[in-house]
CHARMM-style PDB file with segment names, atoms N, HN, CA, C and O in Angstrom:
ATOM      1  N   HSD     1     -22.390 -53.822  54.630  1.00  0.00      PROA
ATOM      2  CA  HSD     1     -23.128 -52.731  54.002  1.00  0.00      PROA
ATOM      3  C   HSD     1     -23.940 -53.099  52.704  1.00  0.00      PROA
ATOM      4  O   HSD     1     -25.097 -52.738  52.491  1.00  0.00      PROA
ATOM      5  N   ARG     2     -23.113 -53.920  51.811  1.00  0.00      PROA
ATOM      6  HN  ARG     2     -22.173 -54.213  51.983  1.00  0.00      PROA
ATOM      7  CA  ARG     2     -23.616 -54.340  50.597  1.00  0.00      PROA
ATOM      8  C   ARG     2     -24.810 -55.266  50.561  1.00  0.00      PROA
ATOM      9  O   ARG     2     -25.624 -55.318  49.639  1.00  0.00      PROA
ATOM     10  N   SER     3     -24.825 -55.961  51.620  1.00  0.00      PROA
ATOM     11  HN  SER     3     -24.164 -55.919  52.369  1.00  0.00      PROA
ATOM     12  CA  SER     3     -26.119 -56.940  51.819  1.00  0.00      PROA
ATOM     13  C   SER     3     -27.427 -56.170  52.151  1.00  0.00      PROA
ATOM     14  O   SER     3     -28.563 -56.500  51.811  1.00  0.00      PROA
ATOM     15  N   ARG     4     -27.057 -55.082  52.878  1.00  0.00      PROA
ATOM     16  HN  ARG     4     -26.134 -54.814  53.154  1.00  0.00      PROA
ATOM     17  CA  ARG     4     -28.281 -54.458  53.120  1.00  0.00      PROA
ATOM     18  C   ARG     4     -28.820 -53.409  52.028  1.00  0.00      PROA
ATOM     19  O   ARG     4     -29.825 -52.721  52.209  1.00  0.00      PROA
ATOM     20  N   ARG     5     -28.028 -53.376  50.878  1.00  0.00      PROA
ATOM     21  HN  ARG     5     -27.212 -53.935  50.732  1.00  0.00      PROA
ATOM     22  CA  ARG     5     -28.241 -52.467  49.898  1.00  0.00      PROA
ATOM     23  C   ARG     5     -29.451 -52.765  48.994  1.00  0.00      PROA
ATOM     24  O   ARG     5     -29.360 -53.796  48.328  1.00  0.00      PROA
ATOM     25  N   PRO     6     -30.504 -52.073  48.870  1.00  0.00      PROA
ATOM     26  CA  PRO     6     -31.721 -52.353  48.175  1.00  0.00      PROA
ATOM     27  C   PRO     6     -31.475 -52.611  46.658  1.00  0.00      PROA
ATOM     28  O   PRO     6     -30.767 -51.931  45.915  1.00  0.00      PROA
ATOM     29  N   ILE     7     -32.128 -53.622  46.368  1.00  0.00      PROA
ATOM     30  HN  ILE     7     -32.703 -54.175  46.971  1.00  0.00      PROA
ATOM     31  CA  ILE     7     -31.847 -54.156  44.810  1.00  0.00      PROA
ATOM     32  C   ILE     7     -32.898 -53.491  44.035  1.00  0.00      PROA
ATOM     33  O   ILE     7     -32.710 -53.252  42.842  1.00  0.00      PROA
ATOM     34  N   GLU     8     -33.949 -53.188  44.602  1.00  0.00      PROA
ATOM     35  HN  GLU     8     -34.102 -53.382  45.571  1.00  0.00      PROA
ATOM     36  CA  GLU     8     -35.111 -52.499  43.605  1.00  0.00      PROA
ATOM     37  C   GLU     8     -34.721 -51.539  42.821  1.00  0.00      PROA
ATOM     38  O   GLU     8     -34.823 -51.667  41.601  1.00  0.00      PROA
ATOM     39  N   PRO     9     -34.136 -50.255  43.473  1.00  0.00      PROA
ATOM     40  CA  PRO     9     -33.711 -49.199  42.558  1.00  0.00      PROA
ATOM     41  C   PRO     9     -32.665 -49.588  41.421  1.00  0.00      PROA
ATOM     42  O   PRO     9     -32.586 -48.895  40.407  1.00  0.00      PROA
ATOM     43  N   GLU    10     -31.943 -50.596  41.589  1.00  0.00      PROA
ATOM     44  HN  GLU    10     -32.007 -51.160  42.413  1.00  0.00      PROA
ATOM     45  CA  GLU    10     -31.150 -50.806  40.409  1.00  0.00      PROA
ATOM     46  C   GLU    10     -31.672 -51.429  39.294  1.00  0.00      PROA
ATOM     47  O   GLU    10     -31.100 -51.361  38.206  1.00  0.00      PROA
ATOM     48  N   ALA    11     -32.828 -52.103  39.482  1.00  0.00      PROA
ATOM     49  HN  ALA    11     -33.292 -52.159  40.366  1.00  0.00      PROA
ATOM     50  CA  ALA    11     -33.593 -52.570  38.236  1.00  0.00      PROA
ATOM     51  C   ALA    11     -34.296 -51.429  37.524  1.00  0.00      PROA
ATOM     52  O   ALA    11     -34.498 -51.524  36.313  1.00  0.00      PROA
ATOM     53  N   VAL    12     -34.718 -50.251  38.268  1.00  0.00      PROA
ATOM     54  HN  VAL    12     -34.554 -50.174  39.252  1.00  0.00      PROA
ATOM     55  CA  VAL    12     -35.115 -49.128  37.696  1.00  0.00      PROA
ATOM     56  C   VAL    12     -34.192 -48.328  36.769  1.00  0.00      PROA
ATOM     57  O   VAL    12     -34.571 -47.795  35.726  1.00  0.00      PROA
ATOM     58  N   PHE    13     -32.844 -48.296  37.293  1.00  0.00      PROA
ATOM     59  HN  PHE    13     -32.536 -48.729  38.140  1.00  0.00      PROA
ATOM     60  CA  PHE    13     -31.914 -47.786  36.478  1.00  0.00      PROA
ATOM     61  C   PHE    13     -31.537 -48.339  35.367  1.00  0.00      PROA
ATOM     62  O   PHE    13     -31.201 -47.686  34.379  1.00  0.00      PROA
ATOM     63  N   GLY    14     -31.562 -49.750  35.432  1.00  0.00      PROA
ATOM     64  HN  GLY    14     -31.835 -50.280  36.234  1.00  0.00      PROA
ATOM     65  CA  GLY    14     -31.049 -50.570  34.369  1.00  0.00      PROA
ATOM     66  C   GLY    14     -32.153 -50.530  33.409  1.00  0.00      PROA
ATOM     67  O   GLY    14     -31.800 -50.533  32.230  1.00  0.00      PROA
ATOM     68  N   ASP    15     -33.436 -50.492  33.649  1.00  0.00      PROA
ATOM     69  HN  ASP    15     -33.723 -50.489  34.607  1.00  0.00      PROA
ATOM     70  CA  ASP    15     -34.508 -50.359  32.754  1.00  0.00      PROA
ATOM     71  C   ASP    15     -34.423 -49.005  31.980  1.00  0.00      PROA
ATOM     72  O   ASP    15     -34.659 -48.980  30.772  1.00  0.00      PROA
ATOM     73  N   ILE    16     -34.110 -47.962  32.622  1.00  0.00      PROA
ATOM     74  HN  ILE    16     -33.918 -47.982  33.603  1.00  0.00      PROA
ATOM     75  CA  ILE    16     -34.051 -46.732  32.097  1.00  0.00      PROA
ATOM     76  C   ILE    16     -32.919 -46.714  31.119  1.00  0.00      PROA
ATOM     77  O   ILE    16     -33.060 -46.167  30.026  1.00  0.00      PROA
ATOM     78  N   LYS    17     -31.776 -47.308  31.482  1.00  0.00      PROA
ATOM     79  HN  LYS    17     -31.661 -47.753  32.370  1.00  0.00      PROA
ATOM     80  CA  LYS    17     -30.477 -47.146  30.793  1.00  0.00      PROA
ATOM     81  C   LYS    17     -30.634 -48.121  29.360  1.00  0.00      PROA
ATOM     82  O   LYS    17     -30.468 -47.653  28.233  1.00  0.00      PROA
ATOM     83  N   TYR    18     -30.925 -49.310  29.587  1.00  0.00      PROA
ATOM     84  HN  TYR    18     -31.059 -49.689  30.502  1.00  0.00      PROA
ATOM     85  CA  TYR    18     -30.933 -50.351  28.390  1.00  0.00      PROA
ATOM     86  C   TYR    18     -32.246 -50.412  27.678  1.00  0.00      PROA
ATOM     87  O   TYR    18     -32.274 -50.516  26.452  1.00  0.00      PROA
ATOM     88  N   ASN    19     -33.423 -50.347  28.457  1.00  0.00      PROA
ATOM     89  HN  ASN    19     -33.400 -50.263  29.453  1.00  0.00      PROA
ATOM     90  CA  ASN    19     -34.728 -50.386  27.578  1.00  0.00      PROA
ATOM     91  C   ASN    19     -35.191 -49.182  26.837  1.00  0.00      PROA
ATOM     92  O   ASN    19     -35.877 -49.214  25.815  1.00  0.00      PROA
ATOM     93  N   HSD    20     -34.679 -47.932  27.546  1.00  0.00      PROA
ATOM     94  HN  HSD    20     -34.121 -47.906  28.376  1.00  0.00      PROA
ATOM     95  CA  HSD    20     -35.029 -46.573  27.081  1.00  0.00      PROA
ATOM     96  C   HSD    20     -34.015 -46.010  26.503  1.00  0.00      PROA
ATOM     97  O   HSD    20     -34.276 -45.005  25.841  1.00  0.00      PROA
ATOM     98  N   GLY    21     -32.959 -46.346  26.551  1.00  0.00      PROA
ATOM     99  HN  GLY    21     -32.747 -47.162  27.088  1.00  0.00      PROA
ATOM    100  CA  GLY    21     -31.689 -45.695  25.794  1.00  0.00      PROA
ATOM    101  C   GLY    21     -31.082 -44.527  26.295  1.00  0.00      PROA
ATOM    102  O   GLY    21     -30.386 -43.845  25.543  1.00  0.00      PROA
ATOM    103  N   PHE    22     -31.306 -44.132  27.781  1.00  0.00      PROA
ATOM    104  HN  PHE    22     -31.872 -44.687  28.391  1.00  0.00      PROA
ATOM    105  CA  PHE    22     -30.851 -43.131  28.387  1.00  0.00      PROA
ATOM    106  C   PHE    22     -29.654 -43.560  29.002  1.00  0.00      PROA
ATOM    107  O   PHE    22     -29.665 -44.196  30.056  1.00  0.00      PROA
ATOM    108  N   LYS    23     -28.415 -43.183  28.280  1.00  0.00      PROA
ATOM    109  HN  LYS    23     -28.407 -42.667  27.424  1.00  0.00      PROA
ATOM    110  CA  LYS    23     -27.270 -43.463  28.732  1.00  0.00      PROA
ATOM    111  C   LYS    23     -26.333 -42.343  29.110  1.00  0.00      PROA
ATOM    112  O   LYS    23     -25.324 -42.634  29.752  1.00  0.00      PROA
ATOM    113  N   ARG    24     -26.563 -41.124  28.783  1.00  0.00      PROA
ATOM    114  HN  ARG    24     -27.383 -40.888  28.262  1.00  0.00      PROA
ATOM    115  CA  ARG    24     -25.779 -39.947  29.420  1.00  0.00      PROA
ATOM    116  C   ARG    24     -26.751 -38.642  29.205  1.00  0.00      PROA
ATOM    117  O   ARG    24     -27.646 -38.494  28.373  1.00  0.00      PROA
ATOM    118  N   PHE    25     -26.305 -37.779  30.179  1.00  0.00      PROA
ATOM    119  HN  PHE    25     -25.577 -37.898  30.855  1.00  0.00      PROA
ATOM    120  CA  PHE    25     -26.963 -36.511  30.284  1.00  0.00      PROA
ATOM    121  C   PHE    25     -26.639 -35.654  29.093  1.00  0.00      PROA
ATOM    122  O   PHE    25     -25.518 -35.726  28.589  1.00  0.00      PROA
ATOM    123  N   ARG    26     -27.702 -34.721  28.540  1.00  0.00      PROA
ATOM    124  HN  ARG    26     -28.612 -34.662  28.949  1.00  0.00      PROA
ATOM    125  CA  ARG    26     -27.384 -33.887  27.497  1.00  0.00      PROA
ATOM    126  C   ARG    26     -27.100 -32.473  28.039  1.00  0.00      PROA
ATOM    127  O   ARG    26     -26.602 -31.628  27.295  1.00  0.00      PROA
ATOM    128  N   LEU    27     -27.379 -32.223  29.207  1.00  0.00      PROA
ATOM    129  HN  LEU    27     -27.783 -32.910  29.812  1.00  0.00      PROA
ATOM    130  CA  LEU    27     -27.315 -30.897  29.845  1.00  0.00      PROA
ATOM    131  C   LEU    27     -26.028 -30.873  30.685  1.00  0.00      PROA
ATOM    132  O   LEU    27     -25.467 -31.954  30.862  1.00  0.00      PROA
ATOM    133  N   ARG    28     -25.460 -29.681  31.261  1.00  0.00      PROA
ATOM    134  HN  ARG    28     -25.916 -28.803  31.117  1.00  0.00      PROA
ATOM    135  CA  ARG    28     -24.175 -29.723  31.780  1.00  0.00      PROA
ATOM    136  C   ARG    28     -24.234 -29.192  33.322  1.00  0.00      PROA
ATOM    137  O   ARG    28     -23.391 -29.632  34.103  1.00  0.00      PROA
ATOM    138  N   SER    29     -25.192 -28.272  33.772  1.00  0.00      PROA
ATOM    139  HN  SER    29     -25.877 -27.915  33.138  1.00  0.00      PROA
ATOM    140  CA  SER    29     -25.056 -27.805  34.868  1.00  0.00      PROA
ATOM    141  C   SER    29     -25.991 -28.829  35.991  1.00  0.00      PROA
ATOM    142  O   SER    29     -26.963 -29.484  35.615  1.00  0.00      PROA
ATOM    143  N   LYS    30     -25.530 -28.813  37.279  1.00  0.00      PROA
ATOM    144  HN  LYS    30     -24.740 -28.281  37.584  1.00  0.00      PROA
ATOM    145  CA  LYS    30     -26.119 -29.642  38.221  1.00  0.00      PROA
ATOM    146  C   LYS    30     -27.775 -29.380  38.168  1.00  0.00      PROA
ATOM    147  O   LYS    30     -28.575 -30.314  38.225  1.00  0.00      PROA
ATOM    148  N   ALA    31     -28.143 -28.075  38.060  1.00  0.00      PROA
ATOM    149  HN  ALA    31     -27.494 -27.316  38.014  1.00  0.00      PROA
ATOM    150  CA  ALA    31     -29.572 -27.945  38.409  1.00  0.00      PROA
ATOM    151  C   ALA    31     -30.346 -28.515  36.945  1.00  0.00      PROA
ATOM    152  O   ALA    31     -31.488 -28.975  36.958  1.00  0.00      PROA
ATOM    153  N   LYS    32     -29.578 -28.404  35.808  1.00  0.00      PROA
ATOM    154  HN  LYS    32     -28.651 -28.031  35.797  1.00  0.00      PROA
ATOM    155  CA  LYS    32     -30.000 -28.888  34.688  1.00  0.00      PROA
ATOM    156  C   LYS    32     -30.145 -30.432  34.642  1.00  0.00      PROA
ATOM    157  O   LYS    32     -31.089 -31.057  34.158  1.00  0.00      PROA
ATOM    158  N   VAL    33     -29.137 -30.882  35.179  1.00  0.00      PROA
ATOM    159  HN  VAL    33     -28.370 -30.374  35.572  1.00  0.00      PROA
ATOM    160  CA  VAL    33     -29.212 -32.497  35.139  1.00  0.00      PROA
ATOM    161  C   VAL    33     -30.341 -32.944  36.104  1.00  0.00      PROA
ATOM    162  O   VAL    33     -31.034 -33.914  35.797  1.00  0.00      PROA
ATOM    163  N   ILE    34     -30.557 -32.241  37.313  1.00  0.00      PROA
ATOM    164  HN  ILE    34     -29.994 -31.453  37.563  1.00  0.00      PROA
ATOM    165  CA  ILE    34     -31.561 -32.754  38.304  1.00  0.00      PROA
ATOM    166  C   ILE    34     -32.850 -32.686  37.566  1.00  0.00      PROA
ATOM    167  O   ILE    34     -33.645 -33.618  37.686  1.00  0.00      PROA
ATOM    168  N   ILE    35     -33.175 -31.490  36.684  1.00  0.00      PROA
ATOM    169  HN  ILE    35     -32.529 -30.732  36.587  1.00  0.00      PROA
ATOM    170  CA  ILE    35     -34.338 -31.399  35.982  1.00  0.00      PROA
ATOM    171  C   ILE    35     -34.543 -32.617  34.939  1.00  0.00      PROA
ATOM    172  O   ILE    35     -35.568 -33.293  34.849  1.00  0.00      PROA
ATOM    173  N   GLU    36     -33.372 -32.765  34.170  1.00  0.00      PROA
ATOM    174  HN  GLU    36     -32.539 -32.216  34.243  1.00  0.00      PROA
ATOM    175  CA  GLU    36     -33.588 -33.835  33.076  1.00  0.00      PROA
ATOM    176  C   GLU    36     -33.685 -35.075  33.839  1.00  0.00      PROA
ATOM    177  O   GLU    36     -34.524 -35.860  33.398  1.00  0.00      PROA
ATOM    178  N   PHE    37     -33.023 -35.459  34.898  1.00  0.00      PROA
ATOM    179  HN  PHE    37     -32.342 -34.821  35.256  1.00  0.00      PROA
ATOM    180  CA  PHE    37     -33.307 -36.901  35.382  1.00  0.00      PROA
ATOM    181  C   PHE    37     -34.656 -36.875  35.858  1.00  0.00      PROA
ATOM    182  O   PHE    37     -35.308 -37.899  35.656  1.00  0.00      PROA
ATOM    183  N   GLY    38     -35.238 -35.880  36.475  1.00  0.00      PROA
ATOM    184  HN  GLY    38     -34.707 -35.048  36.639  1.00  0.00      PROA
ATOM    185  CA  GLY    38     -36.627 -35.830  36.935  1.00  0.00      PROA
ATOM    186  C   GLY    38     -37.554 -36.046  35.913  1.00  0.00      PROA
ATOM    187  O   GLY    38     -38.579 -36.702  36.096  1.00  0.00      PROA
ATOM    188  N   LEU    39     -37.247 -35.522  34.830  1.00  0.00      PROA
ATOM    189  HN  LEU    39     -36.414 -34.989  34.681  1.00  0.00      PROA
ATOM    190  CA  LEU    39     -38.310 -35.856  33.461  1.00  0.00      PROA
ATOM    191  C   LEU    39     -38.141 -37.262  33.087  1.00  0.00      PROA
ATOM    192  O   LEU    39     -39.125 -37.930  32.768  1.00  0.00      PROA
ATOM    193  N   VAL    40     -36.977 -37.751  33.104  1.00  0.00      PROA
ATOM    194  HN  VAL    40     -36.178 -37.209  33.363  1.00  0.00      PROA
ATOM    195  CA  VAL    40     -36.756 -39.135  32.758  1.00  0.00      PROA
ATOM    196  C   VAL    40     -37.334 -40.093  33.727  1.00  0.00      PROA
ATOM    197  O   VAL    40     -37.832 -41.125  33.278  1.00  0.00      PROA
ATOM    198  N   ALA    41     -37.327 -39.869  35.034  1.00  0.00      PROA
ATOM    199  HN  ALA    41     -36.922 -39.031  35.398  1.00  0.00      PROA
ATOM    200  CA  ALA    41     -37.847 -40.598  36.119  1.00  0.00      PROA
ATOM    201  C   ALA    41     -39.510 -40.380  35.943  1.00  0.00      PROA
ATOM    202  O   ALA    41     -40.254 -41.352  36.073  1.00  0.00      PROA
ATOM    203  N   LEU    42     -39.934 -39.316  35.701  1.00  0.00      PROA
ATOM    204  HN  LEU    42     -39.329 -38.527  35.596  1.00  0.00      PROA
ATOM    205  CA  LEU    42     -41.412 -39.168  35.465  1.00  0.00      PROA
ATOM    206  C   LEU    42     -42.038 -40.063  34.327  1.00  0.00      PROA
ATOM    207  O   LEU    42     -43.065 -40.735  34.427  1.00  0.00      PROA
ATOM    208  N   ALA    43     -41.161 -39.929  33.152  1.00  0.00      PROA
ATOM    209  HN  ALA    43     -40.328 -39.383  33.071  1.00  0.00      PROA
ATOM    210  CA  ALA    43     -41.590 -40.709  32.059  1.00  0.00      PROA
ATOM    211  C   ALA    43     -41.633 -42.267  32.293  1.00  0.00      PROA
ATOM    212  O   ALA    43     -42.432 -43.000  31.711  1.00  0.00      PROA
ATOM    213  N   HSD    44     -40.783 -42.658  33.116  1.00  0.00      PROA
ATOM    214  HN  HSD    44     -40.133 -42.062  33.588  1.00  0.00      PROA
ATOM    215  CA  HSD    44     -40.526 -44.117  33.528  1.00  0.00      PROA
ATOM    216  C   HSD    44     -41.838 -44.413  34.464  1.00  0.00      PROA
ATOM    217  O   HSD    44     -42.397 -45.502  34.337  1.00  0.00      PROA
ATOM    218  N   ASN    45     -42.323 -43.468  35.387  1.00  0.00      PROA
ATOM    219  HN  ASN    45     -41.869 -42.583  35.491  1.00  0.00      PROA
ATOM    220  CA  ASN    45     -43.444 -43.705  36.221  1.00  0.00      PROA
ATOM    221  C   ASN    45     -44.704 -43.739  35.358  1.00  0.00      PROA
ATOM    222  O   ASN    45     -45.581 -44.593  35.485  1.00  0.00      PROA
ATOM    223  N   ILE    46     -44.726 -42.695  34.430  1.00  0.00      PROA
ATOM    224  HN  ILE    46     -44.013 -42.001  34.327  1.00  0.00      PROA
ATOM    225  CA  ILE    46     -45.949 -42.818  33.688  1.00  0.00      PROA
ATOM    226  C   ILE    46     -46.057 -44.062  32.770  1.00  0.00      PROA
ATOM    227  O   ILE    46     -47.130 -44.659  32.687  1.00  0.00      PROA
ATOM    228  N   ARG    47     -44.981 -44.456  32.089  1.00  0.00      PROA
ATOM    229  HN  ARG    47     -44.109 -43.971  32.156  1.00  0.00      PROA
ATOM    230  CA  ARG    47     -44.997 -45.988  31.509  1.00  0.00      PROA
ATOM    231  C   ARG    47     -45.497 -47.001  32.375  1.00  0.00      PROA
ATOM    232  O   ARG    47     -46.445 -47.743  32.118  1.00  0.00      PROA
ATOM    233  N   LYS    48     -44.745 -46.994  33.518  1.00  0.00      PROA
ATOM    234  HN  LYS    48     -43.975 -46.391  33.727  1.00  0.00      PROA
ATOM    235  CA  LYS    48     -45.262 -48.139  34.537  1.00  0.00      PROA
ATOM    236  C   LYS    48     -46.817 -47.931  34.824  1.00  0.00      PROA
ATOM    237  O   LYS    48     -47.583 -48.894  34.800  1.00  0.00      PROA
ATOM    238  N   TRP    49     -47.214 -46.743  35.072  1.00  0.00      PROA
ATOM    239  HN  TRP    49     -46.592 -45.961  35.091  1.00  0.00      PROA
ATOM    240  CA  TRP    49     -48.800 -46.496  35.298  1.00  0.00      PROA
ATOM    241  C   TRP    49     -49.603 -46.967  34.150  1.00  0.00      PROA
ATOM    242  O   TRP    49     -50.533 -47.753  34.330  1.00  0.00      PROA
ATOM    243  N   ALA    50     -49.275 -46.509  32.943  1.00  0.00      PROA
ATOM    244  HN  ALA    50     -48.519 -45.871  32.798  1.00  0.00      PROA
ATOM    245  CA  ALA    50     -49.972 -46.966  31.777  1.00  0.00      PROA
ATOM    246  C   ALA    50     -49.957 -48.330  31.563  1.00  0.00      PROA
ATOM    247  O   ALA    50     -51.001 -48.847  31.163  1.00  0.00      PROA
ATOM    248  N   ASN    51     -48.834 -49.119  31.779  1.00  0.00      PROA
ATOM    249  HN  ASN    51     -47.986 -48.699  32.104  1.00  0.00      PROA
ATOM    250  CA  ASN    51     -48.892 -50.612  31.696  1.00  0.00      PROA
ATOM    251  C   ASN    51     -49.715 -51.263  32.847  1.00  0.00      PROA
ATOM    252  O   ASN    51     -50.417 -52.223  32.531  1.00  0.00      PROA
ATOM    253  N   ILE    52     -49.712 -50.939  33.875  1.00  0.00      PROA
ATOM    254  HN  ILE    52     -49.141 -50.159  34.132  1.00  0.00      PROA
ATOM    255  CA  ILE    52     -50.600 -51.372  34.999  1.00  0.00      PROA
ATOM    256  C   ILE    52     -52.026 -51.177  34.762  1.00  0.00      PROA
ATOM    257  O   ILE    52     -52.838 -52.079  34.967  1.00  0.00      PROA
ATOM    258  N   ARG    53     -52.419 -49.782  34.248  1.00  0.00      PROA
ATOM    259  HN  ARG    53     -51.760 -49.049  34.082  1.00  0.00      PROA
ATOM    260  CA  ARG    53     -53.791 -49.716  33.814  1.00  0.00      PROA
ATOM    261  C   ARG    53     -54.201 -50.428  32.663  1.00  0.00      PROA
ATOM    262  O   ARG    53     -55.302 -50.977  32.618  1.00  0.00      PROA
ATOM    263  N   ASN    54     -53.288 -50.461  31.612  1.00  0.00      PROA
ATOM    264  HN  ASN    54     -52.394 -50.016  31.648  1.00  0.00      PROA
ATOM    265  CA  ASN    54     -53.708 -51.659  30.588  1.00  0.00      PROA
ATOM    266  C   ASN    54     -53.923 -53.009  31.079  1.00  0.00      PROA
ATOM    267  O   ASN    54     -54.811 -53.697  30.575  1.00  0.00      PROA
ATOM    268  N   GLU    55     -53.266 -53.406  31.921  1.00  0.00      PROA
ATOM    269  HN  GLU    55     -52.545 -52.848  32.330  1.00  0.00      PROA
ATOM    270  CA  GLU    55     -53.422 -54.894  32.470  1.00  0.00      PROA
ATOM    271  C   GLU    55     -54.770 -54.943  33.297  1.00  0.00      PROA
ATOM    272  O   GLU    55     -55.537 -55.904  33.235  1.00  0.00      PROA
ATOM    273  N   MET    56     -54.976 -53.908  34.017  1.00  0.00      PROA
ATOM    274  HN  MET    56     -54.354 -53.127  34.068  1.00  0.00      PROA
ATOM    275  CA  MET    56     -56.178 -54.040  34.734  1.00  0.00      PROA
ATOM    276  C   MET    56     -57.374 -53.876  33.653  1.00  0.00      PROA
ATOM    277  O   MET    56     -58.338 -54.638  33.724  1.00  0.00      PROA
ATOM    278  N   ASN    57     -57.317 -53.055  32.833  1.00  0.00      PROA
ATOM    279  HN  ASN    57     -56.534 -52.436  32.776  1.00  0.00      PROA
ATOM    280  CA  ASN    57     -58.455 -53.197  31.688  1.00  0.00      PROA
ATOM    281  C   ASN    57     -58.482 -54.345  31.162  1.00  0.00      PROA
ATOM    282  O   ASN    57     -59.585 -54.768  30.816  1.00  0.00      PROA
ATOM    283  N   ALA    58     -57.401 -55.101  30.969  1.00  0.00      PROA
ATOM    284  HN  ALA    58     -56.505 -54.757  31.251  1.00  0.00      PROA
ATOM    285  CA  ALA    58     -57.548 -56.526  30.221  1.00  0.00      PROA
ATOM    286  C   ALA    58     -58.154 -57.518  31.231  1.00  0.00      PROA
ATOM    287  O   ALA    58     -58.914 -58.393  30.816  1.00  0.00      PROA
ATOM    288  N   VAL    59     -57.868 -57.426  32.474  1.00  0.00      PROA
ATOM    289  HN  VAL    59     -57.251 -56.715  32.812  1.00  0.00      PROA
ATOM    290  CA  VAL    59     -58.559 -58.413  33.259  1.00  0.00      PROA
ATOM    291  C   VAL    59     -59.998 -58.019  33.494  1.00  0.00      PROA
ATOM    292  O   VAL    59     -60.797 -58.913  33.773  1.00  0.00      PROA
ATOM    293  N   ILE    60     -60.443 -56.652  33.401  1.00  0.00      PROA
ATOM    294  HN  ILE    60     -59.795 -55.925  33.175  1.00  0.00      PROA
ATOM    295  CA  ILE    60     -61.882 -56.381  33.679  1.00  0.00      PROA
ATOM    296  C   ILE    60     -62.643 -56.801  32.383  1.00  0.00      PROA
ATOM    297  O   ILE    60     -63.711 -57.407  32.481  1.00  0.00      PROA
ATOM    298  N   SER    61     -62.095 -56.481  31.148  1.00  0.00      PROA
ATOM    299  HN  SER    61     -61.228 -55.989  31.068  1.00  0.00      PROA
ATOM    300  CA  SER    61     -62.785 -56.808  29.986  1.00  0.00      PROA
ATOM    301  C   SER    61     -63.012 -58.308  29.729  1.00  0.00      PROA
ATOM    302  OT1 SER    61     -63.615 -58.677  28.721  1.00  0.00      PROA
TER     303      SER     61
END
């Protein structure tokens, strides 16, 4: 089972945890935790999108 486990998501969680300082949830209920992590994931994806966009602009320029 472990050999088939995808490695890619682990890198995302490590990036969020270590590079962006998200180590624990600040809210307590399950619904609030889902929303909080959704916002963290959204911020991560926006950062990735901005970096890709900046790299593409640098190549074009």
